[in-house]
C-alpha positions, 0 to 999 in steps of 0.5 A, a space after each residue: 300801656 307802660 303801666 301794664 308793662 310794670 304790672 307784669 314785671 311786678 307780678 312776675 317778681 311777686 311770683 318769684 318771691 313766693 316760689 323762693 319762700 315756699 322752697 325755703 319753707 319746704 327745705 327747712 328742717 323740721 324742729 325737734 319739738 314738731 317731730 315730738 308733737 307729731 310722734 305723741 299723736 300716734 297712740 295706735 302705733 305699736 313699737 317692738 324690738 326687732 332681732 338683728 339676725 335669724 338664729 342660724 346667722 347668730 350661731 355663725 356670728 358667735 363662731 366668728 366672734 370667738 375666732 376673731 375677737 382676739 385680733 379684730 373688732 367684730 360688727 354685725 349688720 353694718 350698712 355698706 356705706 359705713 364701710 366704703 366711700 364712693 367717688 367718681 368723676 362721672 356724678 351720674 355713674 356714682 349716683 347709680 352705684 350709690 342707689 344700688 348699694 345703699 340698701 345693703 347691710 353687711 352681715 359681719 364686718 371685721 375691722 382692725 382695732 387700731 386703725 378701725 379700717 375694715 379688713 374683711 366682710 363675712 357674708 352669710 349665703 342663704 339657702 336657695 336662689 335669691 333672684 337675678 336682681 339680688 344676685 346682680 346687686 351682690 356681684 356689684 357689692 363684691 366688686 365694690 368691696 374688692 376695689 376697696 381692698 376688703 376681703 369677702 368670706 362666704 359662710 353657708 348657713 346650712 353648713 356646720 363650722 367649728 371655731 378652728 375652721 372659721 379661724 382658718 377661713 378668716 385667715 387668722 390661724 396662727 402658724 405653728 
């Protein structure tokens, strides 16, 4: 009877060792050689360059760049998590917020050239409604940016702007 008890203990120990080894193997990062070997096997894949923005956005981006390049660094399509960090005592609330904002890319980010801190975000307003989920996400993003002390300026894609008008909207106009 005692040998039977030891067998159960040894079997349980063996199972634990196997579980820990499998967990270690699955969590271990894949080597670069393995990644490259796997990538070379995909001969059917077609990889092409992708445009960063649509032509209307590019037009507004060029106006923003002309208006701000003497004062601020101008970046396009940055992930929001490149601009803000989120800390919260409630880890679940932080994770929920991170899941909401993680896929968001900011249209244009203006940063101070010395401190590299984000000063302003320009959001391009699209034509038509985006749907209730995207509107809610945009509200959350606006709240997060405001909490970080980052101003948000909205420019409409269907509206015509001049460099002077954009300079004024961004608050970069020099007082005479």
